[in-house]
N, C-alpha and C positions, 0 to 999 in steps of 0.2 A: 513607202518602200511597201512592199506587197508582202503582206503575213506566209508567215510557213504554211499554216496548215492547209490554207487559201493556195499556197503557192504547189502544193503537193496533191492539190483536185483536180483530173481531167475535167476537162471542159462540161462533156455531157452530163459528167455527175456533180458538178457544178450547177446545171442547170435544175437536175433534178430534190437537187439543196432547196435551191430557190424556189421552185416551184412546190415543197412539202413545208417550208417556212411562209409559204404564204397560205398555205389552206391550213395550218395551225393555228397562225394570225386570227384568218378570217372567221375559222369555228372558237375563238374563242370571245370574236366581236359579234358573232350572229348569235351565241349562247348567251350573252352579257344582253343585248335583243330580244329575246324573248324576255330573261328573269329580273331586268331592271325592271320596264314596264309594271312587270304582276307586283314587282314589291313595293313598287312606287303606289301602284291602286292599294296594294293592303295598307300602305300608310297613309292612306287618305287625299291621294293628291287623283286631283279635279284630270280631265279631260288634256286641257291646254298644260299643264302644267306635266300630264306625260308625253304631248308633244315636245314640250321646250325642253323637258329634259335629251333628246333626241335630238334637237335644234343645238344647242349648249354645245353637245360634244363633236357635231358636224362645222359648226363654226370652227370650234379649237383646231382642226383638222382643217380647215379653210386658213386658216390665218400663219399656218407652224407649214405645210406647204412648200411653199413656194422659198420658204428662208432654208427648210429642210434641204430642195434640189441644189442652192447654193453650195450649201455643205457634202453633198456629194458632190460634184462637179470638182471641190477643191478638197476635201479627206477623203472621197471614196465612201461606199457602205456599209463598213463592216460593223467599225465604234457606231455612228448616227443609229443602227439596227441595233444594238446592242439595249444602248442606252432605252429608246424608244421600247422596248421586248420587258424589258425591266421598270418601265413607266408604268406597260402596260396591265403588268403583274400587280404591281402593290397598290393601286386605283380598283383593281378587281377586287385584291382583296381586303381593300381601307371600301367598299361595298357593303361588300357580306358584313360588314362591325357598325354598318351605319342602325341607326334607330329611329329618324325624321327621314322629311323628304326633304328641305332643304341642303346638307350636306352632300346630300346623292349630288347635286349640282355641280359641284368643288369635284369628284370624281371622277363625272361624264368630264369634266374639262379636262381633265388629266386625261385620262383617255382618250381624247380626241384629241389632243396636241401629239401622242402615241403615236396614233394612227395615222396623223398626218405624215408625218416623218417615215414611217412603213411604209406606206403607198408611195411616199418617192423615191425612195431606198429601193425599192424591188422592180417599180417598172423601169427605173432608170438603171437599174444593173442586172435586168432581160434583156432589155432595148439594146444594149452594145455589146450583147452576146451571139445575139445570130444578124445575119444578112436581109437588107432592104426585102428583097423578097420573098421575105419567112419568116417577116413581121406579123403579118393576117395572121400565122399558124401559132406562134411564139408567144403572141397577144392571146387566141386563143386559149394554149393551153395553162398561160397565165391563169387568167381566168379561169378558167376551170378549175386551176388546185383551188380557188378564190371559195368559186363557187360550191365544190364538195366540203370544203369548209363549211361555208353557210352549210348544207343541206346535213352535217355530219353536228355543228354546233347549236342547233335548234332540235334538231332529235333527241342526241344526249342530254341535255337539258330540260326537257320537253318529259321524257319517260324518268330520266331521275326523277321528275317532282311524283310519281308515285311512291316512292319511299323514302325522300330526304324533302323537308323544307324546302320554301325559294333564299332562305341565307345560305345554308350550307349546299347547295348546286351551287348559287358563283360564286363560294370559295371553292367547291369541287374542280370544277371546271379551266381555274387556273392552270389544273395541271396540264390541260394542251400545250403551253409556250415550252412544251421541253421538245417539244419539238421543231423546235424554230431553230435550237442550235444552232446543229450544222450547217443550215444557207444563212445563218449568222456571220460563225466564218467563215466559211467557204465565198461570200461576198464580196470581200478587202480585192478579188484580184479584177475587179472590174475596172476599166481607164478611164476613171474620170481626176488627176491628181493632173491640171494642167494652169497652176501656179498665177492664179489672172487674178487672186486674189478675191475680197468681195463683193465686188464690184454689179450690179442688177440693173444699173441703166444701158447698155449700149447687148446685152443679152435681150433684154426684153422688148429694147424698140427694134431693133432686126426680126425677132420675134412675128409682134404689131405689123412689121410691116407686109408680111407672108399677107395672097390674095386669099388663101386658106382661113386665118387665124379670125376673123371677126365671124361667116358665116357659122364655120365650126364649132365655135363659142357658144352661141345663138340655139345651134341646136342641143350643146350640150345640157345645154342651163332646163332647155323646156325638158330631155328627160330625167332631168335628177329634179325638176322640182316637183314631174308622177311619180316618180319610182321612192322618192324620199321621203313625199307624205304618206303614198298607203302603206313601205315600213315602219315608218314611225308611230301609224297606227293600229297599225295589223293585229299586234298581239292584244288590244281591248276590245277592237272591233270584231276578231273573231269570241271575244269571249259578250262582246257584251252585243252586239247586233249580229249574230250566227247563232249563238249560243252554244256554244260547245266548250269542255272544261280543259283544264289545265295543260293536259298530256294532249289531249287533240290540238292544241294550239300549237305546242310544239310539232305535230305529225303534218300541221298544215302546213308550216312556214318550212318544213325540211322538203315537203314534199316538195312546195314553190324553189325549193333552192336546185333537186334531183333535176328538174327542167332547165333551171336554169345552166348549171353547170356540165348536163348531157349535150345541151347544142353549141357548148361552145368550142371545139375545134372543128365542128359542121361551118359555124358560122365563121374563122379565121381566115377555113381554104376559100370561104363563099369571097369574104372581103378582099382574101389576095386575088383575086381571080375579073375582081369587080370596077369597070372601068370608069361608073361613075358611083362615089357613095353615099351622092346624099337620098337618092329614094332608099338603100337599106334605113337610112336614119330616119326619112319621112315614114313610109309602112309600120317600122316599129312602134312609134310613138303609136302615133297615127291608131294601130293592133293593140295595143297594151291599156292606151287611155279608155278604150270603148270596153274592155273587158273590166279596166274598174268601174267604170261606171254602172254597171252590171254586178258587179258585185257587191255593190253599195244598197242592191234592192231586193238581196238573199238574203236567205237564211241556212242552216246544217251543214252541214261534212261535204255530202257529193258533188252536187251542184257547182260550189264555189270552186272543189279542189278543180272539177276539170275547166272552169272559163282559165282560173290561175295555172292548170297545166298546159292551154289551147294560144293563152295571150303573154306568160312569160318568155319563151325561144325568143320569141320576132324582139321584145326590148332587149334581147339579152347580145342577138346580132349587129342593134344600135349600139350599144355598148362597148362591142369589138374593135369597129368603123371606127368610128370615134378616136377610141385610144390608137389605131393604126394611122390616125390621120395626125395626129399627136403629135406620136413617134416621127413621124413621116417630116415634121416640121424641124425635127432636131438635125445639131451638129454631132460631130467629136466632140468638142470640148465645152457642148452648151447643154448636154442631153438632160441633165439636173435642173437645169431652170424651164427646160421646156415641161420634164413630166409633176414638176415641184406648179408651175401653172395650169397645168392639167389640173392634178391633185385637187386645188385656190377653186378653179371654177366648178370641180364636182361638188366636191366637199359647200361649197357655199351653197348650189343648188339644193341640193339633201338638206340642208338646214334651214334654206327659203320657205321650203315648203310644208312645213310642220307650221312655223309662225304663221303664213300667211293662212293656211285652211283650215290651221285650228279653229279659229274664232267658229267658220260656215261651221264647221262639224259639229266645235261647245252650243252654237246657237240654235242649232237647224239639221243637225243631224247627220247621219256620216256620208248618205244619198247625194246630198245639197252638195259637203265637200266634195267630196271623189269629183263630183259633176264639175263644180267649179274649176276642181284643179286639171280636170283632164280637159278645159275647154282651154284654157291660159296652152298648155301644155303642145295643143294643136296646134292654136295660135302662130307661137314660139316656130314650130318647125317649118309649118308653112313663109314664114320668111325664110327663116335659112333656106327652104327651096326658092324664094324665089329672087334671092340671091346669088344663088348657086354658079353662075355661067360656066364656069372655069374651075372653080378650087378646089369642090370635092370628088372631082376626075382624078384617077389613079396615076400618081405622079411617077415616070418613069425614069426620069433624070436625077443626079447625086444630091443626097439633101442639104436644104441651103444654110445650113450656118453654122460657122465656124471653121479654119483651117482649111483644110486642100476641098474641104466637098462643100467650099462658099463659091457661088456661081449668081449670076445676076434672077431678082425676086421676078422679072416681066418673062423667065423663058422656064420656068418654074408652073409645072401642075400636080396637084397634092392629088 
């Protein structure tokens, strides 16, 4: 049954609440992405351990993304968001009161589990609320909200370090979670109560049978490998290789988030109008890979900032395109499962990058590790492009899965 508060919220206001909640969630995550690596580094963690702290969080998020999507389909998003937001706050405060490296892994896992649930709930709620023809723009605004959070989080955390220490900074940024409350209350109006129980087999089989599923998954893995590797090591890379003080580390990551956020609405319109989406993904990964290779050989603030400003909008547009394709693969009764699968692949790719290329960075330096990661990412999107024949072309037919939206797979385009 739809909650009373959510039932009184107009559709347009509900979307605003969801966008604000997404921004607040990712502001907290992004602030943590700056403070936790620096805090772990100060506690004596090695480069590999810093990367592993990022990876355990994203692996945990991947493990819970698909079950969370199923729970969204079964129960709606409100309860799932509420519980996961509380878990985020607990893990954040617990991190601030941790004084050695090993317990940080536990709280990173708790935070990762919460992030996986939030990803599925927010994406499925927004996907349900808009028409197919506007899905790209909705994804653009949703990810814009997330990137605004990614902008504010590092900026707030980085600037605060001029006046407070890292532990206090971690605790204080937990206050950002207050802004998620209206979104969590409004999210219960999403129509995910299907009464299908908790069976995953049939929705997953129907999803895997679609022509777009394999190539879009390969493309997403390539994107997340390179994005996750840079994201995991960016704070200590900026400190060790670029030679920046802590507050400039936050500013650099905040600058990246500004360009990431600013490109999302334009990217959504571009994706909505594109007949083929695989070239968007291909170009975005190649440009960001080149930027990452260049960054590995730089020092200072200005030139790295320029390289990041050029490369980030390309990879941001690729993420919008991939998200829209997954949204198109879903039907009314299985939207949570589909977006849960998207979250699973996304977080697995993000976690795999630091684990795979962390040893390269530890043993051979940032330039070698970033170059190896870029080569693998480009190879994967080239495989995606070779498989593209029809799958990533803009789909004009109704969604394929579930209820009245079902149609033969042979007639669908993505």
